[in-house]
GULUMFI-75808 format. One line per 8 residues: their letters; for each residue x, y, z of C-alpha. Coordinates in steps of 0.1 Angstrom, whole numbers. Layout:
N
a) X:Y:Z  ...
END
This chain:
606
mnryptwk) -319:1756:1383  -351:1736:1374  -366:1730:1408  -396:1745:1425  -397:1751:1462  -419:1727:1481  -447:1753:1488  -452:1758:1451
yvligill) -458:1721:1445  -482:1721:1475  -501:1751:1460  -503:1735:1426  -516:1703:1442  -543:1722:1462  -554:1739:1430  -556:1707:1411
lagfiytl) -577:1691:1439  -600:1721:1440  -603:1720:1402  -612:1684:1403  -638:1688:1431  -656:1718:1414  -656:1700:1380  -670:1668:1395
pnffgetp) -707:1679:1398  -710:1684:1360  -704:1647:1354  -733:1633:1375  -761:1646:1352  -796:1656:1363  -824:1638:1381  -862:1644:1377
avqvspvr) -876:1667:1404  -907:1686:1414  -903:1722:1426  -929:1738:1449  -929:1776:1453  -954:1802:1465  -975:1819:1438  -972:1853:1455
aaekadta) -937:1867:1456  -942:1881:1491  -946:1846:1506  -917:1825:1516  -912:1787:1515  -904:1774:1550  -901:1742:1570  -938:1740:1574
llqraeat) -943:1738:1537  -916:1711:1535  -934:1691:1561  -967:1694:1543  -951:1682:1511  -934:1653:1529  -966:1642:1545  -985:1644:1512
lkaasipy) -960:1622:1494  -959:1597:1522  -998:1595:1523  -998:1588:1485  -970:1562:1489  -948:1580:1464  -911:1573:1471  -885:1601:1467
trlelvgn) -847:1602:1470  -844:1637:1486  -866:1665:1498  -850:1699:1506  -856:1736:1511  -836:1756:1485  -841:1794:1484  -878:1801:1482
sikvrfts) -889:1767:1470  -891:1731:1480  -874:1705:1457  -882:1668:1457  -861:1644:1437  -873:1611:1422  -857:1582:1405  -880:1583:1374
tdlqikak) -901:1607:1354  -932:1586:1361  -929:1592:1398  -921:1628:1391  -954:1634:1371  -974:1615:1397  -960:1635:1425  -967:1668:1407
dvlqsslg) -1004:1659:1404  -1007:1649:1440  -988:1679:1454  -1008:1704:1432  -1041:1688:1444  -1031:1689:1480  -1014:1723:1483  -1040:1742:1462
dgytvaln) -1037:1772:1439  -1015:1791:1464  -985:1772:1452  -969:1765:1419  -958:1729:1414  -935:1727:1384  -915:1698:1368  -878:1704:1370
lvsaspvw) -844:1688:1366  -818:1692:1393  -782:1681:1397  -777:1644:1408  -743:1652:1424  -738:1640:1460  -749:1661:1489  -714:1665:1503
lssipvvp) -704:1685:1472  -732:1710:1476  -725:1712:1513  -689:1726:1509  -688:1759:1530  -684:1793:1514  -685:1781:1478  -706:1750:1473
aepmylgl) -697:1727:1444  -727:1730:1420  -728:1722:1383  -730:1749:1357  -764:1761:1345  -772:1752:1309  -786:1777:1285  -817:1774:1263
dlrggvhf) -798:1759:1234  -784:1731:1255  -812:1723:1279  -842:1732:1257  -870:1756:1266  -889:1786:1252  -877:1819:1238  -899:1850:1235
llevdmka) -892:1884:1220  -917:1909:1234  -924:1944:1220  -934:1970:1246  -961:1994:1233  -943:2027:1239  -972:2048:1224  -995:2033:1250
aldkeair) -970:2042:1277  -970:2079:1266  -1008:2078:1261  -1012:2065:1297  -990:2094:1309  -1011:2119:1289  -1044:2105:1304  -1029:2109:1339
yqndfrte) -1021:2145:1331  -1055:2151:1316  -1072:2139:1349  -1047:2159:1370  -1055:2191:1350  -1092:2188:1359  -1084:2183:1395  -1060:2212:1398
lrsdkiry) -1080:2237:1378  -1111:2229:1399  -1092:2232:1431  -1081:2268:1422  -1116:2276:1407  -1101:2283:1373  -1130:2280:1348  -1123:2261:1316
grisregn) -1144:2248:1287  -1132:2213:1279  -1101:2192:1280  -1093:2171:1250  -1064:2148:1242  -1048:2139:1209  -1021:2113:1212  -999:2124:1241
avtvhfat) -1009:2161:1238  -1035:2176:1261  -1054:2207:1251  -1075:2229:1275  -1100:2254:1262  -1108:2287:1280  -1133:2315:1274  -1109:2343:1283
rdqrdaav) -1072:2351:1281  -1070:2357:1319  -1084:2323:1327  -1059:2307:1302  -1029:2327:1317  -1039:2317:1352  -1040:2281:1342  -1006:2283:1325
nklgslfg) -991:2297:1357  -1008:2270:1379  -1000:2240:1357  -965:2252:1347  -955:2254:1384  -969:2219:1392  -957:2199:1362  -921:2206:1353
dlliavad) -919:2178:1327  -944:2195:1304  -940:2220:1275  -970:2243:1275  -979:2262:1243  -1007:2288:1241  -1028:2298:1211  -1056:2324:1204
qaegftlt) -1083:2310:1182  -1116:2323:1169  -1136:2300:1192  -1115:2309:1223  -1081:2306:1240  -1062:2273:1244  -1032:2258:1261  -1016:2226:1248
arlrpeae) -993:2206:1270  -970:2178:1259  -941:2160:1275  -906:2174:1270  -884:2151:1248  -862:2141:1278  -893:2133:1298  -907:2111:1270
krvqsdal) -875:2092:1270  -876:2088:1307  -912:2076:1306  -904:2050:1279  -873:2038:1297  -891:2035:1331  -919:2016:1313  -894:1991:1298
qqnittlr) -875:1986:1331  -907:1982:1351  -920:1956:1326  -886:1937:1329  -889:1938:1367  -925:1925:1366  -915:1897:1342  -887:1886:1365
nrvnelgv) -912:1884:1394  -936:1863:1373  -912:1837:1359  -901:1828:1395  -931:1805:1398  -922:1785:1368  -892:1771:1386  -867:1781:1359
sepviqqq) -830:1779:1366  -813:1811:1354  -840:1826:1332  -827:1853:1308  -848:1885:1308  -830:1914:1293  -836:1945:1272  -830:1945:1235
gtsrivvq) -829:1979:1218  -852:2006:1231  -885:1988:1232  -880:1951:1232  -875:1924:1259  -859:1890:1254  -872:1862:1276  -856:1828:1276
lpgvqdta) -868:1801:1299  -845:1770:1299  -863:1738:1308  -898:1751:1302  -916:1731:1274  -952:1743:1282  -954:1773:1260  -991:1780:1269
kakdilgr) -983:1782:1306  -953:1804:1299  -975:1828:1279  -1001:1829:1307  -974:1838:1333  -958:1865:1312  -991:1881:1302  -1010:1881:1334
tatlevrm) -1019:1913:1352  -1014:1924:1388  -1029:1954:1406  -1025:1974:1438  -1052:1989:1460  -1051:2010:1492  -1080:2004:1516  -1088:2014:1552
vderplsg) -1086:1986:1578  -1120:1977:1592  -1117:1974:1630  -1149:1955:1636  -1144:1920:1651  -1144:1889:1629  -1169:1861:1633  -1165:1825:1625
tdaqpvap) -1134:1804:1635  -1097:1811:1634  -1094:1787:1605  -1123:1802:1586  -1130:1838:1597  -1162:1854:1583  -1162:1891:1572  -1190:1914:1583
vggdifpd) -1211:1932:1557  -1191:1958:1539  -1157:1942:1546  -1133:1918:1530  -1107:1895:1545  -1072:1891:1531  -1041:1873:1545  -1012:1894:1559
ssngspvl) -982:1886:1537  -958:1887:1568  -976:1861:1590  -1007:1849:1572  -1031:1863:1598  -1064:1876:1585  -1068:1913:1578  -1103:1928:1576
vkqevvls) -1105:1958:1553  -1133:1979:1540  -1146:1972:1505  -1142:2008:1494  -1110:2013:1474  -1092:2045:1485  -1065:2044:1458  -1056:2020:1429
gdhftsar) -1021:2012:1417  -1024:2036:1388  -1017:2065:1411  -984:2051:1424  -956:2067:1404  -925:2053:1423  -913:2035:1454  -879:2029:1469
stfdqnnq) -864:2014:1500  -853:2040:1526  -851:2046:1564  -876:2065:1587  -868:2091:1613  -858:2064:1638  -833:2049:1612  -856:2019:1608
pavsvnld) -861:2004:1573  -891:2019:1555  -905:2024:1520  -909:2058:1504  -938:2061:1480  -947:2088:1455  -982:2094:1441  -995:2115:1412
avggrimr) -1014:2147:1418  -1049:2131:1420  -1036:2103:1442  -1019:2129:1464  -1051:2149:1468  -1071:2117:1477  -1044:2106:1502  -1043:2140:1519
ditrenlg) -1081:2140:1524  -1083:2104:1536  -1053:2107:1560  -1066:2140:1575  -1099:2123:1583  -1084:2090:1596  -1055:2099:1619  -1045:2071:1642
kfmaillf) -1063:2045:1621  -1048:2016:1601  -1044:2016:1563  -1036:1985:1542  -1019:1981:1508  -1032:1951:1489  -1016:1933:1460  -1039:1913:1437
drgqgeai) -1023:1887:1416  -1041:1859:1396  -1073:1869:1413  -1059:1865:1448  -1053:1894:1471  -1030:1898:1501  -1021:1926:1525  -984:1935:1518
svariqge) -985:1963:1543  -1007:1973:1572  -996:2005:1590  -1011:2032:1613  -1017:2067:1599  -995:2089:1620  -1000:2122:1602  -1015:2139:1571
fsnsfqit) -996:2133:1539  -1003:2137:1502  -980:2131:1472  -953:2112:1491  -953:2092:1523  -935:2064:1541  -947:2029:1548  -932:2018:1582
gqfsseet) -934:1987:1603  -913:1958:1616  -894:1955:1583  -858:1944:1575  -839:1961:1548  -845:1931:1525  -882:1933:1532  -885:1970:1524
anlallir) -866:1964:1491  -890:1936:1482  -920:1957:1492  -908:1987:1470  -903:1962:1442  -938:1949:1445  -953:1984:1446  -933:1994:1415
agalaapm) -939:1962:1396  -974:1952:1407  -986:1956:1371  -971:1961:1336  -964:1998:1329  -973:1993:1293  -989:1965:1273  -966:1940:1254
qiieertv) -971:1916:1226  -951:1886:1216  -935:1892:1182  -913:1861:1181  -916:1827:1197  -893:1797:1195  -894:1764:1213  -862:1743:1217
gpsmgaen) -869:1707:1225  -848:1688:1252  -837:1663:1225  -822:1691:1204  -805:1705:1235  -791:1670:1243  -779:1667:1207  -761:1701:1210
iekgfhsn) -744:1690:1241  -733:1657:1225  -719:1674:1194  -702:1701:1215  -686:1675:1238  -675:1653:1209  -660:1683:1190  -640:1693:1221
lwgflavv) -630:1657:1228  -618:1649:1193  -600:1682:1190  -582:1675:1223  -572:1640:1212  -559:1653:1179  -537:1678:1197  -525:1651:1221
vfmsiyyr) -515:1628:1192  -497:1656:1174  -478:1669:1205  -468:1634:1216  -454:1625:1182  -437:1659:1175  -424:1667:1211  -424:1632:1227
ifglfssv) -422:1634:1265  -425:1672:1265  -456:1668:1242  -471:1645:1269  -465:1671:1295  -482:1697:1273  -512:1674:1268  -516:1668:1305
alaingff) -514:1706:1311  -540:1711:1284  -563:1686:1301  -558:1703:1335  -566:1737:1318  -599:1722:1308  -606:1711:1344  -597:1745:1357
liallsml) -620:1763:1332  -650:1740:1340  -643:1744:1377  -642:1782:1374  -675:1783:1354  -691:1761:1380  -679:1782:1410  -692:1813:1393
qatltlpg) -725:1795:1385  -722:1807:1349  -747:1797:1323  -731:1776:1295  -745:1780:1260  -735:1767:1226  -713:1798:1219  -697:1790:1253
maaialtl) -689:1755:1242  -673:1770:1210  -652:1792:1233  -640:1762:1252  -629:1745:1220  -612:1777:1209  -595:1781:1243  -582:1746:1243
gmaidanv) -569:1751:1207  -551:1784:1217  -538:1770:1250  -514:1746:1233  -497:1776:1216  -479:1785:1248  -464:1750:1251  -454:1751:1214
linerire) -435:1783:1220  -418:1768:1251  -409:1736:1234  -396:1753:1203  -375:1776:1225  -360:1746:1243  -352:1730:1210  -335:1762:1197
elrngatp) -314:1764:1229  -303:1728:1225  -293:1734:1188  -272:1763:1200  -252:1741:1223  -268:1747:1256  -269:1719:1282  -304:1703:1287
qaaihagy) -309:1719:1321  -299:1753:1308  -321:1748:1277  -352:1740:1298  -346:1770:1320  -341:1794:1291  -370:1779:1272  -395:1787:1299
drawgtil) -379:1819:1309  -376:1835:1275  -409:1822:1261  -428:1838:1289  -427:1873:1275  -441:1862:1241  -468:1841:1258  -479:1870:1280
dsnlttli) -481:1895:1251  -501:1871:1228  -526:1862:1256  -530:1898:1267  -540:1909:1232  -566:1881:1231  -578:1890:1266  -583:1926:1255
aglslfwl) -604:1914:1226  -625:1891:1249  -631:1920:1274  -642:1942:1245  -667:1915:1234  -680:1913:1269  -683:1951:1272  -699:1958:1239
gsgpvrgf) -718:1925:1233  -749:1910:1248  -765:1876:1252  -746:1848:1235  -717:1871:1226  -711:1879:1263  -713:1842:1272  -686:1835:1246
avvlclgi) -665:1863:1259  -667:1851:1296  -655:1816:1287  -628:1830:1264  -614:1854:1291  -615:1827:1318  -599:1802:1294  -570:1826:1287
itsmfsav) -563:1830:1324  -564:1792:1331  -543:1784:1300  -515:1808:1311  -513:1791:1345  -515:1755:1332  -492:1759:1302  -464:1776:1321
tvsramvn) -467:1767:1358  -482:1733:1358  -462:1720:1328  -430:1734:1344  -438:1716:1376  -440:1683:1357  -408:1690:1338  -390:1699:1371
ltygrksr) -402:1667:1388  -390:1646:1359  -357:1663:1349  -349:1689:1375  -337:1665:1402  -309:1651:1379  -277:1671:1385  -260:1658:1352
lakvsi) -287:1655:1325  -274:1641:1292  -305:1646:1270  -342:1653:1271  -370:1637:1251  -381:1666:1229
END
């Protein structure tokens, strides 16, 4: 009656072992480290960079415990912060301005844990309130985004009217409205037909005035919302690219409202450096490749007069381009990853009207020649694409080459997010010190520990052996919850720790229901074995209903909330799932192993 089949005990044992292994990395703490990553997002950290870092540290006689390539960065671990700071200075001096060398903290867990295939055992990330760092709230200037769009239309109007030889007096702009003056009604009507067919996002109004005839164009309401939304999203994407060089684990960059962006950088204490990274500008340029030979050496090539040399982002080889800028990044309106006619990965680019006209003229005159797209970031330029002009194109074209799908996605991202779409200003700034984060961790840990011990004492006194089973199941529930959060690489914040405490408090309710049901069955005259079976069997429906209602509330918080509220909801929902398993299945397994093997059971300790 109260026996599990062998396979169920084996399954519970495997889950307990997995829970212990994936919880383990969180108990080893962190060790000082230096993170080296390329400044330019298009570059990749490789084994050559790792070997350079290793040789630099050996030459400076700086000992380290481990040096590894992780993602797009090199991480070097040290035994003390003194060695960490010394290594940072040496590496920055040796590698130069092309690489960012940042102080960091990494997990001190053994290598074998992180080497587990499929799902490596890594510790949870800690949020800003637990690890310390900086918090910024940035306001995007939406008026400037609309004004920038109006200026673009103002320039496009001049180009299009001149191309059709439509005479006009002057073009003025007030806010995001562009007004064009004409001497005659026929000229004005011709301009309305021309511009109305080209610019579908504009509302065009006409007026007859004493001094002449005018048309006034402004963005449609839905187009204004799209411009503002695109500006906000492009700024978010640009910020994500920029914080990569700070070496921040799990930065939070998310939209707040319709015009604000929240940036949280855990582990960063240098506010001035963070401001510099967030506020810097990056620009794009299109230039023709100069096919003249280079002089000098392979290591230090010299550009001829009228040419500039930039490294190719794909292989680092020098690319000679002409100094004349064909197009600037202001003319790029969008870019997306796609495929060419041969089903090879490519990038589809759209230009505004002026950029399209310039591109049509330049490609017509340079068929078969090479064109380069340059990205300038922090005063340094690189060729992110060099391709042959295979035909005449204007407002839209494809950038092709030996790209992978991932490379075209990155290239499209760089083109879209080369610069901020609209200026931003920091309206709120907070710094959380590491000592405050450590204090939050200590208080959160102690609150969970003392709460758990209080529950254990009460359950052991009130329910005796069954209370001990419930307490062990509660501890296992905590292990399962931490293991799941670690496997998902979730970010634990202070609200998350509150959710852990709440989950542990609620998890014991299921065991209370089971134990009280067993007591009731015993009072009604049932045998101990029958009482145990009925207690678990009949309490299950109530446990399921109560946990489902809480789970629905947690899912609602996750769906409707943001930031800390979502973090609380994630921990709460995972805790409900683990508590249902541990309170029913794991505690039942312990009861079955203790009492289920006895055919004639006289009494139970409850």
